[in-house]
C-alpha positions, -999 to +999 in steps of 0.1 A: +186+048+218+166+024+196+167-014+196+185-014+163+212+010+175+217-012+206+222-043+184+247-024+162+267-013+192+267-048+208+277-063+174+306-040+171+317-048+207+313-086+201+334-085+169+361-067+188+361-092+216+364-123+194+390-105+172+410-099+204+409-136+212+380-140+236+371-176+243+336-168+255+312-139+257+296-127+289+264-105+288+263-093+323+249-068+349+215-070+332+190-046+346+166-048+316+160-079+297+151-060+265+187-046+265+200-081+271+179-095+242+194-069+219+228-081+230+218-118+224+205-107+189+238-091+181+258-121+193+236-145+173+243-122+142+280-125+150+277-163+150+259-163+117+285-140+101+315-160+115+300-194+108+307-207+144+295-202+179+313-191+211+301-200+245+278-174+261+273-166+298+243-144+308+242-127+342+212-107+355+209-082+384+183-084+411+183-049+424+165-050+458+145-071+482+115-072+459+134-099+440+131-081+407+154-066+381+153-028+378+128-031+349+105-052+371+111-089+361+112-117+387+140-143+383+120-169+363+105-142+340+141-131+333+152-166+325+123-173+302+131-141+283+167-149+275+166-188+275+166-188+237+203-177+238+212-213+249+238-200+273+267-221+287+257-206+321+231-182+335+232-165+369+233-134+389+259-108+397+265-082+424+239-056+434+225-072+465+249-083+492+259-120+492+234-132+518+206-114+500+214-132+468+208-166+483+171-171+474+175-158+438+205-180+430+186-210+445+156-201+423+178-199+392+193-233+400+158-247+402+146-235+369+176-233+346+185-263+324+221-251+321+250-242+344+244-215+370+269-187+377+272-165+407+295-135+414+286-113+444+307-085+457+338-096+476+329-072+503+313-038+500+334-007+508+322+018+534+323+056+531+360+056+536+368+029+510+375+004+537+360-030+541+340-037+573+336-074+565+365-098+569+372-126+544+361-151+570+328-132+574+324-133+536+328-170+536+302-173+563+277-152+544+283-166+509+252-167+488+248-205+489+260-231+513+283-257+497+256-278+481+250-286+445+234-252+437+257-232+415+282-244+389+306-215+386+317-189+411+334-156+406+335-122+423+326-087+413+349-058+407+351-049+444+372-080+451+409-079+460+432-108+460+437-110+497+399-109+502+393-137+476+420-162+481+412-174+517+391-206+513+371-223+539+379-260+542+342-268+537+345-258+500+372-283+493+347-311+492+319-292+475+308-305+441+294-285+412+257-285+406+245-312+381+223-296+354+188-309+360+163-321+335+136-294+334+100-305+324+092-294+288+069-264+287+062-233+267+079-207+289+066-172+283+070-140+304+061-104+310+072-092+343+059-125+356+064-160+341+037-180+323+046-216+318+022-238+298+025-275+298+001-305+293-013-300+328-021-263+324-056-250+323-069-232+292-050-200+286-072-169+280-056-145+254-074-111+256-087-099+223-099-064+231-065-048+222-070-062+187-082-036+162-101-063+143-117-077+175-128-044+192-145-015+175-138+006+206-101-001+206-099+006+169-116+040+173-093+049+202-062+041+182-075+060+151-082+089+174-047+088+188-062+082+223-035+059+236-042+066+273-077+052+270-065+024+248-041+014+276-071+011+300-086-014+276-055-036+280-056-032+318-093-042+319-085-074+299-058-083+324-081-075+353-108-098+341-085-128+335-065-125+304-032-143+309-018-130+276-029-099+257-032-100+219-021-067+202-031-061+166-028-029+146-038-041+111-061-015+097-060+003+064-062+038+078-035+033+105+003+032+103+006-003+118+043-001+125+041+033+143+010+022+163+025-011+173+058+006+183+040+032+204+015+010+221+040-017+231+063+010+245+035+024+266+025-011+279+061-017+290+057+013+314+026-001+330+034-029+354-002-039+359-004-047+322+032-057+314+032-084+341+015-107+315+031-118+282+020-102+249+009-118+216+021-096+188-005-101+161-002-090+125-003-102+089+027-079+082+062-089+092+073-053+097+045-047+122+054-078+141+091-068+142+082-034+155+065-050+185+093-076+191+118-048+195+099-034+225+091-065+245+114-074+274+097-107+282+091-137+260+062-130+236+042-149+211+042-140+174+009-144+157+015-155+131+037-171+104+025-195+077+034-212+045+012-189+025+041-174+006+062-205+005+088-222+025+117-197+021+098-168+037+084-192+063+118-204+073+133-169+073+106-155+096+107-185+119+145-181+124+140-144+132+113-152+157+137-176+174+164-149+173+141-124+190+132-151+216+095-155+207+072-184+205+052-186+173+016-192+162+016-211+129-016-207+108-029-237+088-023-218+056-002-227+026+004-217-010-030-231-019-049-211+007-064-216+042-071-252+054-109-255+056-113-292+062-097-318+084-073-333+058-059-300+047-053-291+084-034-323+088-014-317+057-003-282+064+003-285+101+023-317+096+045-300+069+051-269+090+060-290+120+086-309+100+102-278+086+103-260+120+117-289+140+140-305+115+152-276+093+150-245+116+156-263+149+126-246+165+116-261+199+084-279+195+071-265+228+073-230+213+052-239+183+014-231+186-008-242+157-039-223+148-060-248+127-084-219+117-117-211+134-144-203+109-179-189+113-205-215+121-242-217+112-237-196+080-264-216+062-239-227+035-238-265+033-200-266+028-195-249+061-214-274+082-183-293+093-162-263+102-167-269+140-162-306+141-133-305+117-115-280+140-121-302+170-109-333+153-078-314+140-070-306+176-070-343+185-049-352+155-023-325+162-019-336+198-015-372+188+009-367+159+029-335+165+045-340+199+052-310+221+032-283+204+002-263+216-030-252+198-048-219+197-076-202+178-095-170+174-126-181+192-148-151+184-147-161+147-170-191+153-200-169+163-196-142+136-229-152+120-246-139+151-229-106+155-252-082+174-266-110+195-240-112+223-258-137+246-259-163+218-223-155+207-211-160+242-230-193+244-215-205+211-180-197+224-186-216+256-199-247+238-172-246+212-145-243+239-160-271+260-155-296+232-123-281+217-105-280+250-113-317+256-098-324+222-065-306+230-071-268+225-046-251+249-054-214+245-076-191+226-081-154+217-112-145+236-130-116+253-117-125+287-145-107+305-173-124+286-167-161+290-198-179+304-198-213+321-209-242+298-234-254+325-251-220+328-263-220+292-301-225+287-304-263+279-324-257+247-299-232+234-270-253+244-284-284+226-290-265+194-255-249+195-240-284+200-259-296+170-242-269+150-207-273+165-207-311+162-227-312+129-253-336+144-282-326+122-286-313+086-310-286+098-288-276+128-281-240+116-318-233+108-329-247+142-304-224+160-315-194+140-351-201+150-345-195+187-315-172+186-334-139+188-353-151+218-321-149+238-310-115+226-322-097+257-290-081+272-282-045+265-253-039+242-222-022+255-187-028+268-178-058+289-198-057+322-171-076+340-145-051+330-166-023+347-177-041+379-156-017+400-179+012+390-206-003+413-183+000+443-188+028+469-173+061+457-143+059+481-134+024+469-138+036+432-114+064+438-089+041+455-092+016+426-087+044+400-056+057+418-040+023+421-048+014+385-040+047+370-076+052+356-088+088+349-120+083+329-143+090+358-122+113+380-144+143+377-177+126+385-162+105+413-144+134+431-176+155+428-197+127+443-172+123+472-171+161+477-209+162+479-209+132+503-184+148+526-203+181+525-235+164+533-219+146+562-205+179+575-239+195+574-254+166+593-228+169+621-234+207+623-272+203+627-267+176+653-243+199+672-268+228+672-296+205+684-275+195+715 
């Protein structure tokens, strides 16, 4: 069943419920957040069509002692994924026994800025349909002691009146939990949560699953080799990507079909889907294809004012309805912002529209002030680096709550083919941009070099370019650039470090990670090693 079919079914059910007089809507027994998000989408559509809102309660299901839903999410990742529904209450329902629910209800109470609900089984029947646990025992093992942890309490279908009605005197004095003030943060999720606030370190967004950022990935998708393409995503996560950017914009590829297939495949790989995804496209239909497959809370990259306010508002509202944060490009009807003043103008205008007209949370807005190629030799481009950095400072000072991102590889495009210099440019640019307020960036997560490790002469000349400290900065960098072009070209060395391990460890790594690219050579190497060891033992035995 497709996402659209689910939405249609939930919308029909929701209409029937409110027509029948329901006072509130409960989306419950959630094993898979994507399914729940389809229900939320349907309910939001109902509210739009009816011109009013009903209270919504959302209840998830932790299925076993791993503390995860059936589809693999931990409690906080689940909450981050459905928080956009603005529920009256969020909680957990039966699956585990009451005592086992305790830590997960407590976790929900800690993170949710709304009421918390709880309804465990009122006793689990044995094989004969009888109940081994008495009502008094149920009271003693209730999920939470009578402290201010939950706000509402109910029981699941197994409950009977005589098993529910007895109340311990200790509950008569219990008071409902007071909804806490939760610190403002961008709360993303895959199977795991990723919360970004003002104290967070720089967030690496892996670029190698972006067709425009990786020739290898582009060729794999064009060749329909999705298994190997998945290994590219896995490598990005393994070398430190906290989000993976997925882009399928290429003239010879059906972007909608490719995005749909790849995001579905990622969802089945927990080592990849544990991190949030950034769905990256200039085409709304491609973005929407990705949004319909992501159970966590993703980032949409991007929307802009390029085609006017009406389209911008419509897409922003849909992003909110799908439960996504958004990257907003500094781009309007007149084109891309390529100087400081234009960046201020466009970002300020977009911020006002999103926060005042759309009601978009500021913490889910990520501005991209445009990273352009440096050291092009064109005089008008000399301020590209410093203008971006100063735009970061201005955005942080004037547009409260937002975050800032950028496509970092763009800044070194003039030096394509010279990876050591490109990596050094990225490091210097990031060093200054992060200090100015840059929170995250689309990078090759396996090729980030430390700022202090860069050759001092090279670093100084790059800084002259980035900060526009000299009129001849570009020429001076070009003079020495080729001297540093000494490394062999190839795929990310950090991503392939495991290939230097002993063969048994390589095979173990490949089995755990689901990698099959080297299976023939590694098994043959191990076979030869075992055979050689056997021959050695035989000779030793004969000698004795």
